[in-house]
N, C-alpha and C positions, 0 to 999 in steps of 0.2 A: 461651603461650610468646612470649618477646620476639623481635623481629626479629633481634637479634644472635645468639641461640641457634639460630634457624632457619638463619641464614647459616652458622654454624660447623658444624652438623650436615650441612647440604647440601654444604659443602666436604669434610668427612670422607667422606661417601658417595661423592662424586665421586672423591676420591683413591683410595679402596679399589677402586672400579670401574676406575679408570685403571691401577692396579698389577695388578689381577687379569686385565685383558685386554691387558697390555703384551706385544707379540709376542716370542716367544723368539728369533726370527731377528735382531731388533735387538740383543738382549743379547749374542748370540754374535758379531755383527758388530763391536761395539765392545769386547768383552772381549778380553783378551790370553790366547790359548789356550796351554797348555803346549807346549813344543817336541816335535815328532813327532806331535802330535794334529791330525787334520783331520776335518771333519764335512761332510755333504751332506744336503740334503732336510730342512730344519728346518721344523717346523710347530707350531701351537698357541701357548700363552701361557707365561709364567713359571710359573704354577701347574700347568698341565697341558699337556704337549706331547710331541713326539716327534722323532726324528732317523732318517732312512732308513738312513744308513750313517755309522759312526764308525770311523776307523782310527787306531791308535796303535802306532807302531814295527812296522809291517807286520802288525799283528793287527787284523782287521776284525770289528766288532760291528754287526749289522744290526737294524733295527726297534727302536731304543732308545726306550723310553717312560718318562715320569716323572709323578708327581703330588706336588706340594708341599703340605704341610698348613699353612694360614694360622694355625690356632689354636696350633700349637707355637711360632710366631714370637713370640706374646704371652708365652710362657714363656722366651724367650731361647734357643730351640732351632730348628734347621732339620731337619725330618723329611721324607724323600723315599721314596715307594714307587716302585720301578723294575722294569723288565723289559727283556730284549733277546733277540733271536733267536726263531725258532719252536721249539717243543718238540722237534722231530726234527732241528733244524739242528745242525751239528757243534759250534757254540759258542752256548750259550744260558744264561739264568739269570734270576733275579728275587730280590727281597728288599726289606728296609727298612733305611735308614741314617738315623741321627740324630746330628747334630753339635751340641755345645754347648760352653760354656767348660770343662766337666769332661772333655771328650774325645769319642771316637767310639764309637758303639754300632751294632751290626748285629743284625738279627733276621730269622728265617725266610728265611735266604739259601740259595739253590740255585744251583749253577754247574756246567756241564758243558763240557768242552773237550778236544781232542786234546792229549796230552802234548807232541808235537813243536812244536805251535803255542805252547805256553807257554814252552818252552825257547828258541824263536827261533833266533838265530844263535850261541848260546853253544856254545863248544867244550868238551866234557867230557873228563876224563882218559882215557887209554888208547884214544882214538878211539871212545869209547862213543856208541852211538845208542840212544835209548829210544823205543819205540812203544807205543801204547795210548791209553786215554782216562782222564780223571780226573773224578770226580763229587764235589763238595764240598757238604756240608749243614751249616749252622750254625743251631742253635736260637737261640743268642745269642752275641755277642762284645762285651765291654766293654774298651776299650783301657786300657792302663796301662803301667807301667815294668817291664822294657824293652819288653814287647809287650802284656800283657793284665792285666786285673783279674779277669775271669771269662770262661769259654769252655766251650761244650758243643756237640758235633757229631761228625761223622765224615767221613772222606775215603776214597773207594773208587777203587782203581786197577784198571781193567777191562782184561782181556786184555793185560796188560803184557808187553813183550818187551825185554830188554836184550841188546845185541850189542856186543862189543868185540874187541880183539885176542886175548883169552884164550878166547873161546868164545861160544856162543849160549845165552841164558837165557830161555826162555819161562816167565815167572813166574805167568801166569794172573791171577786176581783176588785182591787183597789189600785188606783192610778195616782202617782205623786209626780208633780212637776219639780224639777231640780234647778236650783239657782245658787248664786253666791251672795251672801248677805254679810257685808263687813268682814270678809275673810272666812266666814263660817258657811258650812253647807246647809242649805235650807230645802226641806221637802214640804210641799203644799198640796192639799187636796180639798175638794168641795163636793157637794151632793151630785154634781154632774159626772163625777169620776168614781163614785161608789154608791152602793145601795144601803149604806149604814147610817145615813143622816149625819155623816162626819164632815166637819168643816174646820180647817185650821192648819197649823204648821208645826213642823218638828225641826229644830236647829241643832246640828252637831257642832259643838264649840270645842275649844281647846281642852286638853287633858281628859279626853273621852267624856266630856260633859254633854248631856242632852237637855234641851229646853223644849217642852211641849206646851203650846198655847192653842187649844182647840175646844170645840164644843160638839155635842151630839144630841140629836133628838130621836124619839121613837119613830120607826118606819116599818112598813109591812115587810121589808126585806131583811130585817134584823132577826138573828136567831133568838129563840125564847130565853135562853140563859143570859144573853146580853141585855134584853129588855128588863129582866129582873135586877140586874146589877146596876142599871142606870140610876135608880133611886138612891143608891149609896153615895152618889156624887153630890148630894145636897139638893136644894130646891132648884127647879128649872125656872128659866127666865120667862118673860112675857111671850116669847115666840116658841116656847116649849123646849129650849136647849138646856142641856146640862153642861157645866163647865168641866173641862178635862185639862188640868194644869200640872206640870211636873218640871222640876229642875234638879238635876243631880247626875250621878254616875250612870252609865249605860248598864241596865240590868244584865247580869251574867258575865260582865267584863271586869 
């Protein structure tokens, strides 16, 4: 092997070692962080590191860790395995995200958080307050227009309570399956996934438009205030269902 080749190989090895061990703290120090984002306790390298605490718009994520795949970079992709929070912490999650010129891809994502924390300071119509927790599980998500190219997973609303000026609605647990419908995100549920007699779908379309096509009938598991409200949705059909339809902007956004 010639001296020139040895020098080139030596320089490449040195550059790889330099990048692999480059402190994450320096990257964050010189990077321009998004407005409202602050971090503390940075450790490790660009390839594998962690942040003790990360706060974004008054939402705190603790013990954030990541591992960047160097081999994916050779394919023009950035793939990161990440996790944050302890498993029993109020907010925690893990997953894999891959970014390329074709878009964003998520895989094996799990996310748990209190609903009030996600809503933040948003004021909902009719002085509505929502309590409970949400658990999100994504087998995979492939970004597209307006939202997705492919999607498979589920969202679980645990011990959900909705209170407003019309009454109190302890809704319990409601499970929605997630899929991609012509580029839109679709949530579906039926009576096997809730005790509310609720059947139907919610579609998140472009420009923050939501389309609800559902129906509900009286059940023993419904809160009293919800039973009283059902009659306001018009006449029920031959099977005892009331129609619940809506198309417009997402309330509160």
